[in-house]
C-alpha positions as semicolon CSV with decimal commas, in nm:
position;residue;x (nm);y (nm);z (nm)
1;M;10,648;12,148;7,724
2;L;10,980;11,978;7,647
3;S;11,123;11,682;7,832
4;K;11,481;11,667;7,958
5;N;11,537;11,380;7,718
6;T;11,433;11,596;7,420
7;V;11,665;11,876;7,532
8;K;11,954;11,631;7,574
9;K;11,896;11,485;7,227
10;T;11,884;11,834;7,077
11;I;12,212;11,933;7,243
12;E;12,377;11,610;7,124
13;K;12,279;11,688;6,762
14;L;12,440;12,033;6,771
15;P;12,804;12,083;6,673
16;D;13,069;12,099;6,946
17;L;13,058;12,478;6,931
18;F;12,725;12,655;6,910
19;S;12,563;12,975;7,026
20;I;12,289;12,989;7,283
21;D;12,071;13,144;7,011
22;E;12,112;12,831;6,795
23;L;12,012;12,609;7,086
24;I;11,710;12,822;7,173
25;E;11,603;12,831;6,808
26;Q;11,616;12,452;6,786
27;L;11,427;12,407;7,113
28;I;11,154;12,651;7,012
29;F;11,117;12,473;6,678
30;I;11,085;12,132;6,844
31;E;10,836;12,266;7,099
32;K;10,619;12,417;6,823
33;V;10,623;12,094;6,622
34;E;10,526;11,891;6,929
35;E;10,250;12,141;7,008
36;G;10,116;12,112;6,654
37;L;10,120;11,733;6,667
38;T;9,931;11,739;6,997
39;Q;9,671;11,976;6,852
40;S;9,632;11,749;6,550
41;I;9,585;11,438;6,764
42;E;9,326;11,623;6,974
43;E;9,159;11,737;6,651
44;N;9,204;12,098;6,757
45;V;9,261;12,215;6,399
46;I;9,108;12,443;6,137
47;S;9,009;12,297;5,801
48;N;9,155;12,430;5,474
49;E;8,810;12,555;5,375
50;D;8,776;12,753;5,699
51;V;9,120;12,905;5,646
52;K;9,027;13,005;5,291
53;T;8,709;13,168;5,424
54;I;8,902;13,358;5,691
55;I;9,166;13,477;5,442
56;G;8,895;13,570;5,194
57;K;8,743;13,802;5,454
58;W;9,078;13,979;5,492
59;S;9,083;14,055;5,119
60;S;8,732;14,202;5,117
């Protein structure tokens, strides 16, 4: 979830003229990065070895 402060900062970084799509794209990106950081801190991640095993199964 994004804070008002994060949204304000994002809007301030955009040019004076921008499309709503550009704003939404930036907000989605920031939300996904924050979500990933939270998952990392909570150690809710998959190791590289596990990913390789999963991908290897797709190739079989």
